C-alpha positions in Angstrom: 5.6 1.9 -8.4 6.0 3.5 -11.7 3.7 3.6 -15.1 5.2 2.3 -18.2 4.5 2.5 -21.7 5.6 1.2 -25.5 5.1 2.7 -28.4 6.0 1.8 -32.1 6.0 5.2 -33.9 8.1 8.1 -33.1 5.5 10.2 -33.6 6.0 12.9 -31.3 8.7 11.3 -29.6 12.0 10.8 -30.4 12.5 7.1 -30.5 10.3 3.8 -30.6 10.2 1.3 -27.5 9.8 1.6 -23.7 9.2 5.0 -21.8 8.3 5.7 -18.3 5.1 7.5 -18.1 5.2 10.8 -15.7 6.9 9.5 -12.0 5.3 7.0 -10.1 1.6 5.8 -11.3 0.4 9.5 -12.3 -3.7 9.8 -13.0 -4.1 12.8 -14.9 -3.1 13.7 -18.7 0.0 15.5 -20.1 2.8 13.4 -18.5 6.0 13.3 -20.3 8.2 10.3 -21.8 10.9 9.2 -20.3 12.6 6.9 -22.9 14.0 3.9 -21.0 14.8 0.8 -24.1 15.3 2.0 -27.7 14.4 -0.8 -30.0 14.6 1.1 -33.0 17.4 4.5 -31.6 15.4 7.1 -33.7 15.3 4.9 -36.8 13.3 6.0 -39.6 11.5 2.9 -40.1 9.8 2.7 -37.1 7.3 0.3 -38.7 10.0 -2.3 -39.0 9.7 -2.1 -34.5 6.2 -2.8 -33.0 6.7 -3.6 -29.1 3.0 -4.5 -28.0 4.1 -6.1 -24.6 7.5 -6.0 -22.6 8.7 -7.3 -19.0 11.0 -6.4 -16.5 13.3 -8.6 -14.8 16.8 -7.9 -12.7 20.2 -10.6 -13.1 22.1 -9.7 -10.0 25.0 -11.2 -12.0 25.1 -8.1 -14.1 26.6 -5.2 -12.4 25.0 -2.8 -14.6 21.3 -1.6 -14.5 19.9 2.1 -15.7 20.5 5.0 -13.2 17.8 4.8 -10.4 15.9 1.6 -11.9 16.0 -2.2 -10.0 16.3 -3.6 -13.4 18.2 -4.9 -16.3 16.8 -6.9 -18.4 13.2 -6.7 -20.2 11.4 -8.9 -22.2 9.6 -7.8 -25.7 7.0 -9.4 -27.3 6.9 -7.7 -30.7 4.8 -7.9 -34.3 6.7 -5.7 -36.4 7.6 -6.2 -39.9 11.6 -7.3 -39.1 11.6 -7.2 -35.6 9.2 -9.9 -34.5 9.5 -13.0 -31.5 9.9 -12.2 -27.7 13.1 -10.3 -27.8 15.9 -10.6 -24.6 17.3 -6.8 -24.1 20.0 -6.5 -21.4 21.2 -3.3 -19.8 25.0 -2.7 -21.0 25.7 0.9 -20.6 26.1 0.9 -24.3 26.2 4.1 -26.7 23.0 2.8 -28.5 19.6 2.4 -27.6 19.3 4.3 -24.3 22.4 1.9 -22.9 20.4 -1.3 -24.0 21.6 -4.3 -26.4 19.7 -6.9 -28.2 20.7 -10.1 -27.4 18.6 -12.6 -29.3 14.9 -13.6 -29.9 12.5 -16.5 -27.5 10.6 -18.6 -29.8 10.7 -18.5 -33.2 12.0 -15.2 -35.4 9.3 -15.1 -37.8 6.8 -14.7 -35.3 5.0 -12.2 -34.2 4.1 -11.8 -30.5 1.1 -9.8 -29.2 2.0 -10.2 -25.4 4.3 -11.9 -22.8 4.6 -12.0 -19.4 6.7 -13.8 -17.0 9.1 -14.6 -13.6 12.2 -15.7 -12.3 12.1 -19.4 -10.8 14.2 -18.9 -8.3 17.0 -21.2 -10.1 18.4 -19.0 -12.2 15.9 -19.1 -15.1 12.6 -16.7 -16.2 9.7 -18.4 -17.2 7.9 -16.0 -19.7 4.3 -16.6 -21.6 4.1 -15.4 -25.1 0.8 -15.4 -27.3 1.3 -15.5 -30.7 -0.2 -13.1 -33.4 -3.5 -13.9 -35.1 -6.6 -16.3 -35.3 -6.4 -19.2 -33.7 -3.3 -18.2 -32.0 -1.9 -19.6 -28.9 -0.4 -19.4 -25.8 3.4 -20.7 -25.1 5.4 -21.1 -22.0 9.5 -20.5 -22.6 12.0 -21.5 -20.0 15.4 -19.9 -20.2 18.8 -18.7 -18.3 18.9 -15.0 -16.8 21.9 -14.8 -17.5 22.0 -15.7 -21.2 23.2 -13.8 -24.0 22.6 -16.4 -26.8 19.5 -18.2 -27.5 19.8 -21.6 -25.3 19.5 -24.5 -27.4 16.0 -26.2 -25.5 14.1 -23.1 -24.4 11.4 -25.7 -23.1 9.0 -25.0 -25.4 5.2 -25.9 -24.2 1.9 -25.2 -26.0 -0.4 -24.2 -23.2 -3.9 -23.5 -25.6 -4.7 -22.9 -28.7 -7.5 -20.7 -29.4 -10.7 -21.8 -30.7 -12.0 -21.5 -34.4 -13.3 -17.4 -34.7 -11.6 -17.0 -30.8 -7.7 -15.0 -30.6 -6.0 -14.7 -27.9 -5.4 -11.5 -26.8 -2.7 -10.8 -23.4 -1.2 -12.8 -20.9 -0.7 -11.8 -16.9 0.1 -13.2 -14.2 -2.4 -13.9 -11.4 -1.4 -12.8 -7.9 0.0 -15.1 -5.5 -2.2 -16.6 -2.9 -1.1 -17.2 0.6 -0.9 -21.2 1.4 -3.8 -22.6 3.8 -1.1 -22.7 6.5 -0.4 -19.2 6.3 -3.6 -17.9 6.6 -3.9 -20.4 9.5 -1.2 -18.3 10.9 -3.6 -15.3 10.2 -6.7 -16.6 12.0 -4.8 -17.7 15.0 -3.6 -13.9 15.3 -6.9 -12.7 14.7 -8.2 -14.6 17.5 -5.6 -13.9 19.7 -6.1 -10.1 19.3 -9.9 -10.6 19.8 -9.2 -12.7 22.9 -7.0 -9.5 24.2 -9.5 -7.3 23.5 -12.0 -8.9 25.4 -10.2 -9.0 28.7 -10.0 -5.2 28.7 
């Protein structure tokens, strides 16, 4: 229930990174920005950092969380000239970068990623989906321990699809979960019971 956005410039703001926009999900202009993750900590060479997409996670084994926020891990797809790949950031309460610490890169650190999405698998891992930047790019999948502070030796990288000639993937998102057929049957039975009770009245 909070709107966030990323910026690759310090124009009009102090930091490059991810910020909360207003409070909740505002629908009017002129909202204030609250920096959440500073990927450059005010570095003047802001073109080195270009966070394009991000996903929040919560690692229950990490007792530190930003004030009032339910997450402490962030994966950022970066297309900057220096900072690239899918970066893992963990909230540690550090004195720099608004309390966040860069840990490592998922995948090829020399490859720019235009988008990232992900989910926890219930076994302590995070499954990430990344889109590389450029024509003929690819959609990739990675699996890594959520609590890891160093890059795993095997990230389970799988190329799911490659864009054809003159095509380019521009983003990735997870589809909403659809109830299983058994759940639908229960809902239908509940509805039938309600109709029956109404008829008796």
